[in-house]
VEXNU-579204 format. One record per residue (C-alpha): x negated, z negated, y; residue number from 1. Coordinates in nm, 2 decimals, padded with zeros to 4 digits, m for minus. Layout:
! residues N
      x      z      y resi
      X      Z      Y  NUM
...
This chain:
! residues 85
      x      z      y resi
 m06.27 m04.31  04.22    1
 m06.34 m04.43  03.86    2
 m06.34 m04.18  03.57    3
 m06.01 m04.34  03.45    4
 m05.85 m04.28  03.80    5
 m05.99 m03.93  03.79    6
 m05.84 m03.87  03.44    7
 m05.50 m04.01  03.55    8
 m05.50 m03.80  03.87    9
 m05.59 m03.48  03.68   10
 m05.33 m03.55  03.42   11
 m05.06 m03.63  03.68   12
 m05.12 m03.29  03.83   13
 m05.07 m03.13  03.49   14
 m04.76 m03.33  03.42   15
 m04.61 m03.24  03.76   16
 m04.68 m02.87  03.68   17
 m04.52 m02.90  03.35   18
 m04.21 m03.07  03.49   19
 m04.17 m02.81  03.76   20
 m04.21 m02.52  03.51   21
 m03.98 m02.68  03.25   22
 m03.71 m02.74  03.52   23
 m03.75 m02.39  03.66   24
 m03.72 m02.24  03.31   25
 m03.42 m02.47  03.23   26
 m03.61 m02.65  02.94   27
 m03.50 m02.98  03.10   28
 m03.13 m03.08  03.09   29
 m02.97 m03.40  03.16   30
 m02.64 m03.54  03.06   31
 m02.50 m03.89  03.12   32
 m02.50 m03.97  02.75   33
 m02.87 m03.96  02.72   34
 m03.09 m04.26  02.66   35
 m03.37 m04.24  02.92   36
 m03.64 m04.34  02.68   37
 m03.53 m04.08  02.42   38
 m03.51 m03.82  02.70   39
 m03.88 m03.89  02.80   40
 m03.98 m03.87  02.43   41
 m03.79 m03.54  02.38   42
 m03.96 m03.39  02.69   43
 m04.30 m03.51  02.58   44
 m04.24 m03.34  02.23   45
 m04.15 m03.02  02.42   46
 m04.48 m03.04  02.61   47
 m04.67 m03.10  02.28   48
 m04.51 m02.82  02.09   49
 m04.40 m02.54  02.33   50
 m04.66 m02.26  02.38   51
 m04.62 m02.27  02.76   52
 m04.72 m02.64  02.77   53
 m04.95 m02.71  02.47   54
 m05.29 m02.64  02.63   55
 m05.23 m02.86  02.93   56
 m05.08 m03.14  02.72   57
 m05.38 m03.13  02.49   58
 m05.60 m03.16  02.80   59
 m05.40 m03.47  02.90   60
 m05.45 m03.62  02.56   61
 m05.82 m03.57  02.59   62
 m05.81 m03.79  02.90   63
 m05.54 m04.05  02.82   64
 m05.37 m04.21  02.53   65
 m05.03 m04.07  02.44   66
 m04.87 m04.39  02.57   67
 m05.03 m04.36  02.91   68
 m04.94 m03.99  02.93   69
 m04.57 m04.07  02.85   70
 m04.58 m04.34  03.12   71
 m04.71 m04.09  03.37   72
 m04.44 m03.85  03.26   73
 m04.17 m04.12  03.32   74
 m04.33 m04.20  03.66   75
 m04.32 m03.84  03.77   76
 m03.99 m03.72  03.65   77
 m03.72 m03.72  03.93   78
 m03.41 m03.81  03.74   79
 m03.19 m03.77  04.05   80
 m03.30 m03.40  04.07   81
 m03.20 m03.36  03.70   82
 m02.86 m03.52  03.75   83
 m02.79 m03.30  04.04   84
 m02.86 m02.98  03.85   85
């Protein structure tokens, strides 16, 4: 595994953890009027600014570009789970 793949894998685990925690703590909410891209950006801002997520998010940004990190977030979020809640 290359260092880029290792960084993506480690970042993916952090993002999955952040998503699970945000969902459990009801920080994530979906409504049908949301634009998906704006939803991902808002969720990323939450991860950047909320004390519960800041440290892990800064770790991700030490490994990946913000664009790559948001792409991982988009890949990992289960929109069907959100719509069902």
